[in-house]
Each structure stands twice: as C-alpha cells, then as structure tokens.
C-alpha positions as CSV (number, residue, x, y, z in Angstrom):
1,M,-130.8,-39.7,-72.4
2,A,-127.1,-39.7,-71.5
3,D,-126.2,-41.0,-68.0
4,T,-125.2,-37.5,-66.9
5,A,-128.7,-36.3,-67.5
6,R,-129.8,-38.7,-64.7
7,D,-128.1,-36.3,-62.3
8,K,-128.8,-33.1,-64.1
9,A,-132.5,-33.3,-65.1
10,D,-134.8,-30.5,-65.8
11,L,-137.6,-32.3,-64.0
12,I,-138.0,-35.2,-61.6
13,V,-141.3,-36.9,-61.5
14,I,-142.0,-39.0,-58.4
15,G,-144.7,-41.7,-59.0
16,A,-145.6,-44.2,-61.7
17,G,-149.4,-44.2,-61.7
18,L,-151.2,-42.5,-64.6
19,A,-150.5,-39.0,-63.3
20,G,-146.7,-39.8,-63.1
21,L,-146.7,-41.4,-66.5
22,A,-148.7,-38.5,-68.0
23,T,-146.4,-35.9,-66.4
24,T,-143.3,-37.6,-67.8
25,A,-145.0,-37.8,-71.2
26,F,-145.8,-34.1,-71.3
27,A,-142.4,-33.2,-70.1
28,V,-140.6,-35.3,-72.7
29,E,-142.9,-34.0,-75.4
30,S,-141.9,-30.5,-74.3
31,G,-138.2,-31.3,-74.7
32,L,-137.4,-31.5,-71.0
33,K,-134.8,-33.8,-69.6
34,T,-136.9,-35.9,-67.3
35,V,-136.3,-38.6,-64.7
36,Q,-139.2,-40.6,-63.3
37,I,-138.8,-42.3,-60.0
38,S,-141.0,-45.1,-58.5
39,L,-140.7,-47.9,-56.0
40,T,-143.5,-50.0,-57.4
41,A,-145.6,-50.3,-60.6
42,G,-147.9,-47.7,-59.2
43,E,-151.7,-48.1,-59.4
44,M,-151.7,-49.2,-63.1
45,P,-152.4,-52.9,-62.4
46,F,-155.7,-51.7,-60.9
47,A,-156.6,-49.4,-63.8
48,S,-159.3,-50.5,-66.2
49,G,-157.7,-48.9,-69.2
50,L,-160.7,-46.6,-69.6
51,L,-160.1,-42.8,-69.7
52,D,-162.8,-41.1,-67.6
53,L,-163.0,-37.3,-68.0
54,L,-166.1,-36.4,-66.0
55,G,-169.2,-38.5,-65.5
56,I,-171.0,-37.3,-62.3
57,H,-171.7,-33.9,-60.9
58,P,-172.9,-33.0,-58.4
59,M,-172.2,-36.3,-56.6
60,E,-175.1,-36.0,-54.2
61,R,-177.6,-36.0,-57.0
62,L,-175.8,-38.6,-59.1
63,N,-176.3,-36.3,-62.0
64,R,-174.8,-38.0,-65.1
65,W,-173.3,-35.9,-67.9
66,Q,-173.5,-37.0,-71.5
67,D,-171.5,-33.9,-72.5
68,P,-168.4,-34.0,-70.2
69,W,-167.3,-30.5,-71.3
70,A,-170.6,-29.0,-70.1
71,G,-170.2,-31.0,-66.9
72,I,-166.7,-29.6,-66.4
73,T,-168.0,-26.1,-67.0
74,A,-170.6,-26.6,-64.3
75,L,-168.1,-28.2,-62.0
76,I,-165.7,-25.2,-62.3
77,H,-168.5,-22.9,-61.5
78,D,-169.7,-24.9,-58.5
79,R,-166.4,-26.1,-57.0
80,P,-163.8,-23.3,-57.4
81,K,-161.2,-25.4,-55.4
82,H,-161.5,-28.5,-57.5
83,P,-158.3,-29.1,-59.5
84,Y,-160.3,-28.7,-62.8
85,A,-161.1,-25.2,-61.7
86,R,-157.4,-24.4,-61.2
87,L,-156.7,-25.4,-64.8
88,G,-159.7,-24.0,-66.7
89,L,-161.6,-25.5,-69.6
90,E,-159.2,-24.6,-72.4
91,K,-156.2,-26.2,-70.7
92,I,-158.2,-29.3,-69.9
93,R,-159.2,-29.7,-73.5
94,Q,-155.6,-29.2,-74.7
95,A,-154.2,-31.7,-72.2
96,W,-156.8,-34.3,-73.3
97,K,-156.1,-33.8,-76.9
98,E,-152.3,-34.0,-76.6
99,F,-152.4,-37.1,-74.4
100,L,-154.6,-39.0,-76.9
101,V,-152.1,-38.1,-79.6
102,F,-149.3,-39.4,-77.4
103,L,-151.1,-42.7,-76.8
104,Q,-151.6,-43.2,-80.5
105,K,-147.9,-42.6,-81.0
106,A,-147.2,-45.2,-78.4
107,G,-149.3,-47.7,-80.3
108,L,-152.6,-47.6,-78.4
109,R,-155.6,-46.3,-80.2
110,Y,-158.6,-45.0,-78.2
111,C,-162.1,-44.4,-79.4
112,G,-164.8,-42.0,-78.3
113,W,-167.1,-39.1,-79.3
114,P,-165.4,-35.7,-79.1
115,E,-168.2,-34.0,-77.3
116,S,-170.0,-36.9,-75.6
117,N,-169.3,-39.6,-73.1
118,A,-169.8,-43.2,-73.8
119,E,-171.4,-46.1,-71.9
120,L,-170.0,-49.6,-71.6
121,V,-170.7,-52.6,-69.5
122,T,-168.3,-53.6,-66.6
123,C,-167.4,-57.2,-65.7
124,A,-170.1,-57.1,-63.1
125,G,-172.7,-56.3,-65.8
126,T,-173.3,-52.7,-64.6
127,L,-173.2,-49.6,-66.8
128,K,-170.2,-47.3,-66.6
129,I,-169.9,-43.9,-68.1
130,T,-166.5,-43.0,-69.5
131,N,-165.0,-40.8,-72.3
132,Q,-162.3,-42.6,-74.2
133,V,-162.3,-46.4,-74.6
134,P,-159.5,-48.7,-75.9
135,E,-160.2,-49.7,-79.5
136,T,-160.5,-53.3,-78.4
137,M,-163.5,-52.4,-76.2
138,W,-165.2,-50.0,-78.6
139,P,-167.3,-52.7,-80.5
140,G,-168.9,-53.4,-77.1
141,V,-169.9,-49.7,-76.7
142,L,-171.5,-49.8,-80.1
143,G,-173.1,-53.2,-79.5
144,L,-174.7,-51.9,-76.4
145,K,-175.9,-48.7,-78.1
146,E,-177.3,-50.6,-81.0
147,K,-178.5,-53.6,-79.0
148,R,-176.7,-56.1,-81.3
149,T,-176.8,-59.8,-80.7
150,A,-173.7,-60.9,-78.8
151,L,-172.1,-64.0,-77.4
152,I,-170.4,-63.4,-74.0
153,V,-167.8,-66.0,-73.1
154,D,-165.9,-66.8,-69.9
155,F,-163.4,-69.5,-69.1
156,E,-163.3,-72.4,-66.7
157,G,-161.2,-71.5,-63.7
158,L,-161.4,-67.8,-64.2
159,N,-162.8,-66.5,-61.0
160,N,-163.1,-62.8,-61.6
161,F,-165.5,-62.8,-64.5
162,S,-168.8,-64.6,-65.0
163,A,-170.5,-64.5,-68.4
164,V,-173.8,-65.6,-66.8
165,Q,-173.7,-62.8,-64.2
166,F,-172.8,-60.3,-66.9
167,V,-175.8,-61.4,-69.1
168,E,-178.3,-61.6,-66.3
169,T,-177.3,-58.3,-64.7
170,I,-177.3,-56.2,-67.9
171,G,-180.2,-58.0,-69.5
172,S,-182.7,-55.2,-69.2
173,H,-180.4,-52.8,-71.0
174,W,-178.9,-55.2,-73.5
175,P,-181.3,-58.2,-74.0
176,A,-179.7,-59.8,-77.1
177,L,-177.0,-61.6,-75.2
178,R,-176.0,-65.2,-74.6
179,A,-173.5,-66.6,-72.1
180,Q,-171.1,-69.5,-72.6
181,R,-168.4,-70.9,-70.5
182,L,-165.4,-72.3,-72.4
183,R,-162.2,-74.1,-71.7
184,F,-159.2,-71.9,-72.4
185,P,-157.0,-73.8,-74.9
186,Y,-154.0,-73.6,-72.4
187,P,-153.9,-74.8,-68.8
188,L,-154.3,-72.0,-66.3
189,K,-151.4,-71.4,-63.8
190,G,-152.4,-69.6,-60.6
191,V,-155.6,-67.9,-59.7
192,D,-154.5,-64.3,-59.3
193,R,-152.7,-64.0,-62.6
194,Q,-155.0,-65.8,-64.9
195,T,-156.0,-62.9,-67.2
196,V,-152.3,-62.0,-67.6
197,F,-151.4,-65.6,-68.4
198,M,-154.2,-65.7,-71.0
199,A,-153.0,-62.4,-72.5
200,E,-149.5,-63.8,-72.8
201,A,-150.8,-67.0,-74.4
202,L,-152.6,-65.0,-77.1
203,R,-149.4,-63.3,-78.2
204,S,-148.8,-66.3,-80.5
205,P,-150.7,-67.0,-83.7
206,Q,-151.2,-70.6,-82.4
207,G,-152.8,-69.3,-79.2
208,R,-155.3,-67.2,-81.1
209,S,-156.0,-70.0,-83.6
210,R,-156.8,-72.4,-80.7
211,L,-159.1,-69.8,-79.0
212,A,-160.9,-69.2,-82.3
213,D,-161.5,-73.0,-82.6
214,V,-163.0,-73.0,-79.1
215,I,-165.3,-70.1,-79.7
216,S,-166.5,-70.8,-83.3
217,P,-168.9,-73.7,-82.5
218,F,-171.0,-71.5,-80.2
219,L,-171.4,-68.4,-82.4
220,K,-174.8,-69.3,-84.0
221,D,-176.4,-65.9,-84.8
222,A,-174.0,-63.7,-82.7
223,E,-172.9,-60.5,-84.4
224,L,-170.3,-59.9,-81.7
225,V,-168.2,-61.8,-79.2
226,G,-167.4,-60.3,-75.8
227,M,-164.8,-61.7,-73.5
228,P,-162.7,-60.6,-70.5
229,A,-159.9,-58.2,-71.4
230,I,-157.2,-60.7,-72.4
231,L,-156.3,-59.7,-76.0
232,G,-152.6,-59.4,-75.4
233,L,-150.3,-57.2,-73.2
234,R,-148.9,-55.7,-76.4
235,R,-150.4,-54.8,-79.8
236,P,-154.0,-55.6,-78.7
237,Q,-155.5,-54.3,-82.0
238,A,-153.5,-56.9,-84.0
239,V,-154.6,-59.7,-81.6
240,A,-158.2,-58.7,-81.9
241,S,-158.0,-58.4,-85.7
242,D,-156.5,-61.8,-86.1
243,L,-159.1,-63.4,-83.8
244,E,-161.9,-61.6,-85.7
245,R,-160.6,-62.8,-89.0
246,Q,-160.8,-66.4,-87.8
247,I,-164.2,-66.4,-86.2
248,G,-165.8,-64.0,-88.7
249,V,-167.4,-61.4,-86.3
250,P,-166.0,-58.5,-84.2
251,V,-164.7,-59.2,-80.7
252,F,-164.6,-56.8,-77.8
253,E,-162.9,-56.8,-74.4
254,I,-164.8,-56.4,-71.1
255,P,-162.8,-54.7,-68.2
256,T,-162.0,-57.1,-65.4
257,M,-161.0,-57.0,-61.8
258,P,-157.2,-56.6,-61.0
259,P,-154.7,-57.5,-62.2
260,S,-156.0,-55.6,-65.2
261,V,-154.5,-56.4,-68.6
262,P,-155.6,-53.1,-70.1
263,G,-153.9,-51.2,-67.2
264,L,-150.7,-53.1,-67.6
265,R,-150.9,-52.7,-71.3
266,L,-151.3,-48.9,-70.9
267,K,-148.4,-48.7,-68.5
268,E,-146.0,-50.7,-70.8
269,A,-146.9,-48.8,-73.9
270,I,-146.4,-45.4,-72.3
271,E,-143.1,-46.4,-70.7
272,Q,-141.7,-47.7,-74.0
273,E,-142.6,-44.5,-75.7
274,L,-141.0,-42.5,-72.8
275,L,-137.8,-44.4,-73.2
276,R,-137.8,-43.7,-76.9
277,G,-138.3,-40.1,-76.1
278,G,-135.2,-40.0,-73.8
279,A,-136.8,-40.2,-70.4
280,V,-134.9,-41.9,-67.6
281,L,-137.1,-44.3,-65.7
282,V,-135.8,-45.3,-62.2
283,R,-137.8,-48.3,-61.0
284,G,-137.7,-50.1,-57.7
285,R,-136.1,-47.2,-55.9
286,R,-137.8,-45.4,-53.0
287,A,-137.6,-41.6,-52.9
288,L,-136.4,-40.9,-49.3
289,K,-136.2,-37.2,-49.2
290,V,-136.5,-34.0,-51.2
291,N,-133.7,-31.5,-50.4
292,S,-134.3,-27.8,-50.6
293,N,-132.5,-24.5,-50.4
294,G,-134.9,-22.0,-48.9
295,R,-138.1,-22.2,-51.0
296,R,-136.5,-24.1,-53.9
297,C,-136.2,-27.9,-54.2
298,I,-132.8,-28.9,-55.4
299,S,-132.5,-32.7,-55.3
300,V,-134.1,-36.0,-54.4
301,E,-132.4,-38.7,-52.3
302,L,-133.1,-42.3,-53.4
303,E,-132.3,-45.5,-51.6
304,A,-129.5,-47.4,-53.3
305,G,-129.0,-50.6,-51.4
306,L,-127.3,-49.7,-48.2
307,A,-126.2,-46.3,-49.7
308,K,-128.1,-43.3,-51.1
309,E,-128.2,-41.7,-54.5
310,T,-128.9,-38.0,-55.0
311,L,-130.6,-36.7,-58.2
312,K,-130.6,-33.0,-59.0
313,A,-133.2,-31.2,-61.0
314,R,-134.6,-27.7,-61.7
315,G,-138.1,-28.8,-60.7
316,I,-140.0,-31.7,-59.1
317,V,-143.5,-33.0,-59.6
318,L,-145.2,-35.1,-56.8
319,A,-147.5,-37.7,-58.4
320,T,-147.4,-40.2,-55.6
321,G,-151.1,-40.8,-55.4
322,R,-153.3,-41.1,-52.3
323,F,-153.5,-44.0,-49.9
324,L,-153.2,-46.9,-52.4
325,G,-150.3,-45.2,-54.1
326,G,-148.6,-44.3,-50.9
327,G,-148.7,-40.5,-51.2
328,L,-150.9,-40.2,-48.2
329,A,-150.9,-42.3,-45.0
330,A,-153.6,-42.4,-42.3
331,S,-153.1,-42.9,-38.6
332,R,-155.8,-43.0,-36.0
333,S,-155.4,-39.2,-35.5
334,C,-154.6,-37.7,-38.9
335,I,-153.6,-38.0,-42.5
336,R,-150.1,-37.1,-43.5
337,E,-148.2,-36.6,-46.8
338,T,-145.5,-39.3,-46.7
339,L,-142.5,-37.8,-48.5
340,M,-142.2,-34.2,-47.5
341,D,-144.7,-33.9,-44.6
342,L,-146.6,-31.2,-46.5
343,P,-149.8,-29.9,-44.9
344,V,-152.8,-32.1,-45.8
345,H,-156.3,-30.7,-46.2
346,Q,-158.5,-33.0,-44.1
347,P,-161.4,-33.0,-41.6
348,K,-160.4,-31.5,-38.3
349,K,-161.5,-34.5,-36.3
350,R,-161.0,-38.2,-37.0
351,Q,-164.7,-38.9,-36.4
352,D,-165.6,-36.5,-39.3
353,W,-163.7,-38.6,-41.9
354,H,-166.7,-40.7,-42.7
355,R,-170.5,-40.1,-42.8
356,Q,-172.8,-42.3,-40.9
357,H,-174.0,-44.3,-44.0
358,F,-171.5,-46.0,-46.2
359,L,-173.3,-45.2,-49.4
360,D,-174.2,-41.6,-48.4
361,P,-174.7,-39.8,-51.8
362,H,-172.5,-36.9,-50.6
363,G,-169.5,-39.2,-50.3
364,H,-167.1,-39.2,-47.4
365,P,-165.0,-36.2,-46.5
366,V,-161.8,-38.3,-46.2
367,N,-162.1,-38.9,-50.0
368,R,-161.4,-35.2,-50.6
369,A,-158.3,-35.1,-48.4
370,G,-155.1,-34.1,-50.1
371,L,-152.7,-31.2,-50.8
372,E,-154.0,-27.8,-51.4
373,V,-152.3,-25.9,-54.2
374,D,-152.1,-22.5,-55.8
375,D,-153.1,-21.8,-59.4
376,L,-149.7,-23.2,-60.6
377,L,-150.4,-26.5,-58.8
378,R,-147.7,-25.8,-56.2
379,P,-148.5,-27.1,-52.7
380,L,-149.3,-24.6,-50.0
381,A,-147.5,-24.3,-46.7
382,A,-149.3,-24.0,-43.4
383,D,-149.4,-20.2,-43.8
384,G,-151.4,-20.6,-47.0
385,H,-148.5,-19.5,-49.3
386,C,-146.6,-21.5,-51.9
387,A,-144.4,-24.0,-50.0
388,Y,-141.7,-24.3,-52.7
389,E,-141.4,-22.3,-56.0
390,N,-140.4,-25.3,-58.1
391,L,-142.5,-28.1,-56.6
392,F,-145.7,-29.1,-58.3
393,V,-148.5,-31.7,-57.7
394,A,-150.4,-33.9,-60.1
395,G,-153.1,-36.5,-59.8
396,S,-155.1,-37.9,-56.9
397,L,-152.8,-36.4,-54.3
398,L,-154.6,-33.1,-54.9
399,A,-157.4,-32.0,-52.4
400,H,-161.0,-31.1,-53.0
401,Q,-161.8,-33.9,-55.4
402,D,-163.5,-37.3,-55.2
403,W,-162.4,-38.9,-58.5
404,V,-164.0,-42.3,-57.9
405,R,-167.5,-40.9,-57.4
406,M,-167.2,-38.2,-60.0
407,K,-165.8,-40.6,-62.7
408,C,-162.9,-38.3,-63.5
409,G,-159.9,-40.3,-62.4
410,A,-158.0,-40.4,-65.7
411,G,-159.0,-36.8,-66.5
412,L,-157.7,-35.6,-63.1
413,A,-154.4,-37.4,-63.6
414,I,-153.8,-36.4,-67.2
415,T,-154.9,-32.8,-67.0
416,T,-153.2,-31.9,-63.8
417,A,-150.0,-33.6,-65.2
418,Y,-150.2,-31.2,-68.1
419,G,-150.9,-28.3,-65.8
420,A,-147.9,-29.1,-63.6
421,V,-145.5,-29.4,-66.6
422,Q,-146.8,-26.1,-68.1
423,A,-146.5,-24.4,-64.8
424,F,-142.9,-25.6,-64.4
425,I,-142.1,-24.3,-67.9
426,D,-143.7,-20.9,-67.1
427,C,-141.8,-20.6,-63.8
428,S,-138.5,-21.5,-65.5
429,R,-138.7,-18.6,-67.9
C-alpha cells in the first residue's frame, strides 16, 4: 500500500490478537485499504494454534458438542445476546470457511472434519475439544482416535512439558504410549524461550538430522512420535515431513505452555500474507485516542515518540481484547474500556464479579463483561443506542460470552471479525 494510504485508509483495526489479525485479513480480502495498529504482539504468544469453534454449551452442564454447528444453533436459541446470535449461523459458516482458505494461502494448512469437532491431548495430558487443528498436530488426533502405539518425547531442561506426565495422565484414554526423555541436540539458552529456540534450531536440515538421530534409537514398535510443538516457526509442514522421512514414522506436535510456537507461527504467517495483500501494519505504537465528529469516528491518534501521529479512516474496528489484551481494565470498583471509555456491561457490584466457588460450573459473571453491541457489532452508548455509526467491535471485547469455558475463542474472534468487516461494508454503501 502506498504511504499516503496510511493516512487515508478505509478501515483502521486496533489490536493484533487473532480478532485483529482476522479483521485485517477479511478487510484486505474485500479490497479495503487497511491499517492495523498494535502496541504489542497481542495475545498470540499465548495461543495454542488450535481453532476452537464451539465445544461446550450450556456451561453449567459441561455439555460437549461433537457437532459444533448443532451446538451453535442451540446457543443462538438459548443466548440471544451472545455474539454468535448477532451473526447467525450462515454468516458464521461463511466466516469460518473464508478464514481457513486465507490460512492456506498464507501457507498454514489446518485439518478437521467439516461437521464434527475433534479431540486432542494437551501438554498436561488432558483431552481438549476443538475444531480445526494445525496439520502438524493432526496425526496425534488420529492416533488418539485409533489408539495407535506412540512414543512421546520430551527434552532435558524443558520445564513446560513432561512426557511422563502426559503418558500417565492420558493413559486410560490412550494406553499404547511410551515416554522418553531425550537430550536436545543443541544446548538450551534460557528457560522461558526454550521451545522457540528449539523451533529455530529445526529450521536447518542439520538440526532436523541431529534430532532424528536422537529419536531413532528409542522408536522400537512406535507407529507415531509425539513431541512438544517445536517444528519450526515457519513452514512447519516441511519440517515435519523431513523429520518423518528420517525416522520412518509420522510425528505430531503437542500444544505447550507459552510462549507458544504455534501461536507465534500463526501470527507470523498471517502478517506476512497481510503485507502481501497491501495492509499497513503499525507495530509498537499505542493508540491514544479516537477522534470523532458527532456520531462518526474520523481518526486515531498514535504515540510517535514525543509527538503524535493522526491516521484517518472511514471506519474503525476495536479488537483490543479483554484484560490480557488491554481492552478492558479493572479497578476495585468497576471495569472500564481503556481507549474510548465506552460503557462496559458488568455486574452492578464489585462483590458480584465472582461466585463463591472458584470452579463453579456457571462460571464467573466478570468473564462475561465487555461491550454491548447492536446487530452490526457497533458498541452501544449509555442510552442503549449505537455510540458511533462507523465504529465496530470484534473478539473477546464483546459482552455476553465466556469463550474460555465454552471453547469458542478462535470462533468468536474470527466470526465477529468477519461480521465487523461486512457491517462496515454495508454501512458504507
């Protein structure tokens, strides 16, 4: 995009989590001149790389849905204020389909069953329900389903994954597993970045060859090899294929604790595709203020050292996340939206934020706090009407959802991003 487009965008997206990335992707694919602003890397280093659509509803009964579309239909009926209900089933399906196509264009292949969720094992050895799985994790989904014999490996010095814990915890569901601790063929540098360091080491053919030499003596009768998610920050399918060729059996990644290589991988692949599509990505700059003229937003002020920079656009999407992303902030008395001080749906009293029991099956009311919106995903003012005609909201900043407990985080981010972009296009006609 030309430099002048930075100041004359169609759409400004604020936030660099999955909702912000997906919003920018849908906008670019729709031919919009788009600027995305973020101060940090967003929440992607914490993302597993899995794409949940809907796994649990209702929460209080922990009812698991094998068919996510049937679950979403029930959710829309039961929770008319949930963001999914604002979108409707047809728009959700279209958003999901288009985003998976975009990821494939970006070089990341995902696997899953069109009308069914999948189960895989987390690094803690627990079962997780999800919908779309990175291709490098898919052999593990099939291995669990078919109860295939597998060798699970970890590495000396890696503190956030234990093969023994994995095998012992999941044993009743997947008994044909063996655990083995290995020495990674390169010295580890620093505790908190070990998985990222390993992923970088496996970029080279020599690194993969050395790892294959370490694994091969312990294969025995294993039909699969599972390991923490370290198969490269880029081109993971190629890394996996090369390793499989050398050891003779399929390998699969297991999601780990942050920093998450699959999350960073997803972020980098999307951003590279956005740049190829002409998006302007403004990183390391804080959005200070949104300027408006009556009920229309006209520009965003950014910090620029000791000065300020103003970017103009015909529309703005807030995808700033909740507490972790910085879109919401909590004091002892209330929860506030941090950029525009928009009204936040929340319990009336501070003592009502949480239930008495931490693991209450109903969840905590504070986890459903956020911005209320109209059917075009525009935030509401205190009087209940649309606050601004060309301001839209996407992702976890939205109220009336508990994405963690409902296993719909990626689905919420992606589908509301699609809805926000389509609403902007409709309102611009």
